[in-house]
C-alpha positions in Angstrom: 14.5 -41.0 -18.3 15.1 -42.0 -14.7 14.0 -38.5 -13.5 10.8 -38.8 -15.6 10.0 -42.2 -14.0 10.4 -40.7 -10.5 7.6 -38.2 -11.1 4.3 -39.0 -9.4 1.1 -39.3 -11.3 0.0 -36.0 -9.8 3.2 -34.2 -10.9 2.8 -35.5 -14.5 -0.9 -34.4 -14.4 0.1 -30.9 -13.4 2.8 -30.7 -16.1 0.3 -31.8 -18.7 -2.0 -28.8 -17.8 -2.0 -25.8 -20.1 0.5 -23.2 -19.0 -2.2 -20.6 -18.0 -3.8 -23.2 -15.7 -0.4 -24.1 -14.1 0.2 -20.4 -13.4 -3.2 -19.8 -12.0 -3.0 -23.0 -9.9 0.2 -21.7 -8.3 -1.8 -18.9 -6.7 -3.6 -21.5 -4.4 -0.7 -23.9 -4.0 2.8 -22.6 -3.8 1.6 -19.0 -3.1 -1.6 -19.8 -1.2 -0.5 -18.1 2.0 1.7 -15.1 0.9 -0.6 -14.1 -2.0 -4.0 -15.8 -2.3 -5.0 -15.7 1.3 -3.7 -12.2 1.9 -5.7 -11.1 -1.2 -8.9 -12.6 0.3 -8.1 -11.2 3.7 -7.8 -7.6 2.3 -11.1 -8.1 0.5 -12.7 -9.1 3.8 -11.3 -6.8 6.4 -11.5 -3.7 4.3 -14.8 -4.7 2.7 -13.5 -4.0 -0.8 -16.1 -6.0 -2.7 -19.8 -5.9 -2.1 -22.7 -7.8 -3.7 -23.6 -6.2 -7.1 -20.3 -4.5 -7.6 -19.0 -4.1 -11.1 -15.2 -3.8 -10.8 -12.8 -2.4 -13.4 -9.5 -4.1 -12.8 -6.8 -1.8 -14.3 -3.8 -3.4 -15.9 -0.7 -1.3 -16.5 1.3 -4.3 -17.8 3.5 -4.6 -14.7 3.8 -7.6 -12.4 1.4 -6.1 -9.7 -1.6 -5.3 -12.0 -1.2 -8.6 -14.0 -1.3 -10.6 -10.7 -4.3 -8.6 -9.5 -6.2 -9.4 -12.7 -5.4 -13.1 -12.4 -6.5 -13.1 -8.8 -9.8 -11.7 -9.7 -10.2 -14.1 -12.6 -9.6 -17.0 -10.3 -11.9 -15.6 -7.6 -14.7 -15.1 -10.2 -14.4 -18.7 -11.4 -14.7 -20.2 -7.9 -17.1 -18.1 -5.9 -20.8 -17.7 -5.9 -20.5 -14.1 -4.6 -22.5 -11.8 -6.9 -20.1 -9.3 -8.6 -18.7 -8.6 -12.0 -15.3 -7.8 -13.3 -14.1 -5.9 -16.4 -10.4 -5.9 -17.3 -8.9 -2.7 -18.7 -5.6 -1.9 -20.2 -5.5 1.8 -20.6 -2.8 2.4 -23.1 -1.3 5.9 -22.5 1.0 5.6 -25.5 3.2 2.5 -24.9 5.8 1.8 -27.6 5.1 -1.2 -29.8 7.5 -3.5 -27.9 5.9 -2.9 -24.5 2.4 -3.1 -25.9 3.2 -6.4 -27.5 4.6 -7.7 -24.2 1.4 -6.8 -22.5 -0.7 -8.5 -25.1 1.3 -11.7 -24.9 1.0 -11.8 -21.1 -2.8 -11.3 -21.4 -2.9 -14.2 -23.9 -0.7 -16.4 -21.6 -2.8 -15.8 -18.6 -6.1 -15.9 -20.6 -7.2 -12.5 -19.2 -10.0 -11.1 -21.5 -8.9 -7.4 -21.2 -10.0 -4.5 -23.4 -7.2 -2.2 -24.5 -8.2 1.5 -24.8 -5.5 3.8 -26.3 -5.0 7.4 -25.4 -2.5 10.2 -26.2 -1.5 10.8 -22.5 2.3 10.1 -23.0 2.4 12.6 -25.9 0.8 15.4 -23.9 2.8 14.7 -20.7 6.1 14.5 -22.4 5.5 17.8 -24.3 6.1 19.7 -21.0 9.1 20.0 -18.8 7.0 21.1 -15.8 6.2 18.0 -13.6 5.6 15.6 -16.5 5.3 12.6 -14.2 2.6 14.4 -12.1 0.7 15.4 -15.2 0.9 11.9 -16.6 -0.4 10.3 -13.4 -3.2 12.8 -13.1 -4.4 12.2 -16.7 -4.1 8.5 -16.4 -6.2 8.4 -13.3 -8.8 10.7 -15.0 -8.9 8.4 -18.0 -9.4 5.3 -15.8 -12.4 7.0 -14.1 -14.0 8.0 -17.4 -13.6 4.6 -19.0 -14.8 2.7 -15.9 -17.8 5.0 -15.6 -18.7 4.5 -19.2 -18.6 0.7 -18.6 -21.0 1.0 -15.7 -18.4 0.1 -13.1 -18.6 1.5 -9.6 -15.1 0.5 -8.4 -11.6 0.6 -9.9 -9.1 -2.0 -8.6 -5.5 -0.9 -8.6 -2.4 -3.0 -8.0 -0.8 -1.1 -5.1 0.7 -3.5 -2.6 2.0 -3.5 1.0 5.4 -2.1 0.1 3.8 0.7 -1.8 1.8 1.6 1.3 4.8 1.9 3.6 6.9 3.7 1.1 4.1 6.3 0.5 3.7 6.7 4.2 7.4 7.4 4.8 7.6 9.6 1.7 4.8 11.8 3.0 6.7 12.3 6.3 10.1 13.0 4.7 9.1 15.0 1.7 5.7 16.6 2.5 6.0 16.9 6.3 2.7 15.2 6.8 1.5 11.8 8.2 -0.9 10.2 5.7 -0.9 6.8 4.2 -2.3 5.1 1.1 -5.8 3.8 2.1 -7.1 0.4 1.0 -10.1 2.1 -0.5 -11.4 5.7 -1.1 -14.2 7.5 -2.7 -13.6 9.5 -5.9 -13.6 13.3 -5.5 -15.0 13.9 -9.0 -17.0 10.8 -10.1 -20.3 10.0 -8.3 -20.6 6.5 -6.9 -17.0 5.6 -7.8 -14.4 4.1 -5.5 -10.8 3.1 -5.7 -9.9 -0.3 -4.1 -6.5 -1.8 -3.5 -6.9 -5.6 -3.0 -3.1 -6.3 -2.9 -2.9 -4.1 0.2 -1.5 -6.9 2.4 0.6 -8.6 -0.2 4.4 -8.1 -0.1 6.3 -7.1 -3.2 8.9 -9.8 -2.7 6.2 -12.5 -2.9 4.8 -11.0 -6.1 8.4 -11.2 -7.5 8.7 -14.8 -6.3 5.4 -15.7 -8.0 6.6 -14.0 -11.3 9.9 -15.8 -11.3 8.4 -19.2 -10.2 6.2 -19.0 -13.3 8.9 -17.7 -15.6 6.9 -14.6 -16.5 8.2 -11.3 -17.9 6.4 -8.1 -17.4 7.1 -4.5 -18.4 8.5 -2.1 -15.8 8.2 1.6 -16.1 6.7 2.0 -19.6 6.8 5.8 -19.6 8.4 7.4 -22.7 10.5 9.4 -20.3 12.2 6.3 -18.9 11.5 3.5 -21.4 15.2 3.2 -22.3 16.1 2.3 -18.7 16.1 -1.4 -18.2 16.0 -1.4 -14.5 14.2 0.6 -11.8 15.0 4.3 -11.8 17.5 4.8 -9.0 17.1 8.6 -9.1 13.5 8.7 -8.1 12.3 9.6 -4.6 10.3 6.4 -4.4 13.3 4.3 -5.2 15.4 6.2 -2.7 12.8 5.7 0.0 12.6 2.0 -0.7 16.4 1.8 -0.3 16.2 3.8 2.9 13.7 1.3 4.3 15.9 -1.6 3.4 18.8 0.0 5.2 16.8 0.7 8.3 15.6 -2.8 8.3 19.2 -4.0 8.4 20.8 -1.5 10.7 17.9 -0.3 12.9 15.3 -3.0 13.3 13.9 -5.9 11.3 10.4 -4.6 12.4 10.7 -1.3 10.5 8.4 -2.2 7.7 5.7 -3.7 9.9 5.9 -0.8 12.3 5.6 1.8 9.5 2.5 0.0 8.3 1.0 -0.4 11.8 1.7 3.3 12.6 -1.2 4.3 10.4 -3.5 2.1 12.6 -2.2 3.5 15.9 -2.4 7.3 15.5 -2.9 8.8 18.9 -4.6 12.2 18.3 -3.9 13.2 21.9 -0.2 13.1 21.2 0.1 15.0 17.9 0.6 18.8 17.4 -2.2 19.0 14.9 -4.2 17.2 12.3 -6.7 17.9 9.5 -10.2 16.6 9.2 -12.4 17.4 6.1 -10.1 20.3 5.3 -10.3 21.8 8.8 -7.1 22.2 10.8 -7.1 21.2 14.5 -4.3 22.4 16.8 -3.5 20.6 20.0 -3.8 24.0 21.8 -7.5 24.3 20.8 -8.6 21.8 23.4 -5.5 21.8 25.7 -7.0 23.8 28.6 -10.3 21.9 28.5 -8.5 18.5 28.4 -6.4 19.7 31.3 -9.5 20.4 33.4 -10.8 16.9 32.5 -7.5 15.4 33.6 -7.6 17.3 36.9 -11.1 16.1 37.7 -10.1 12.5 36.9 -7.1 12.8 39.3 -9.4 14.0 42.0 -12.2 11.5 41.4 -9.9 8.5 41.3 -7.5 9.8 43.9 -4.7 9.1 41.5 -2.1 11.4 43.2 -2.5 9.8 46.6 -2.3 6.4 45.1 0.8 7.3 43.2 2.6 8.7 46.2 1.7 5.7 48.4 2.9 3.3 45.7 6.2 5.1 45.4 6.8 5.1 49.1 6.1 1.4 49.3 8.4 0.5 46.4 11.3 2.8 47.1 13.6 3.7 49.9 13.2 7.2 51.5 14.7 9.9 49.4 17.9 11.5 50.6 18.1 15.3 50.3 21.4 17.1 49.9 21.1 20.9 50.2 24.8 21.7 50.4 24.8 23.6 47.1 21.8 25.7 47.8 24.2 28.6 48.7 24.7 29.1 45.0 21.3 30.7 44.8 22.7 33.5 47.0 26.5 33.2 46.9 27.0 36.4 48.9 25.3 34.9 51.9 27.4 31.7 52.1 28.6 32.6 55.6 
């Protein structure tokens, strides 16, 4: 009773709010900086939403996509920016328990999603040859088809900052290539369709904190292949890469995560052996001689060599030369 009396009028007012309103409110209060403002920042700097867009927000049932849907729901309610949102749960074949968890969360968050069921899990799990790859490919294709049929021009996915750095490092370690997960990209097969990633700047640890703060429970990997596993698969390359990054952060540098992310902004094409652009391979040797001529001309025009020598002479003592071992070039002529 004493604790109840200590609560302010404002605190009692918040507690009397419906649960969905309390959860949504936490986005702009407790998690204003780590989630809400970073969500808005990504929309702005990557130009993810344009006037007249119809966005299909894809909900897998996990914490990331559910948060993404709630962020768009809140944005839509408090902005005059002209765009539309459709919420999609593409059911690839979830078991009844997982599907029920998804539905309950949609009800709790008051997200008006449409559930479209497919047989993707059944097809993917009928083969032993790269079932995860096949499943992901079919799921992406289904999302495109459904979004297109709804008149949407963009598909919003729940990939976050940590997904970006893990993907970047995985490509280096497993594929021998430097490529990252972009905040948006055009579809290769569907005209006028784009993928956008509004959680691009949001850290996974902050999403987990938001989930736990609001006492929410979401499904994890809902694949039939792994649905009996209660925790994250520890045998996957993605899980192993996340573990590696955590270890590097502890033993190498606390800036490892930020530097992996920033590396994709700071690619110096003059210092790489090669790269690909629109399917064309470029080798550093292709322009090596021509670039060398430009460098030589620059040295002459700006008198860089003379300046470098003069600067060195001013800053350093005269060099001492010892030629006592030069006889080793011609040992027979020592005397």
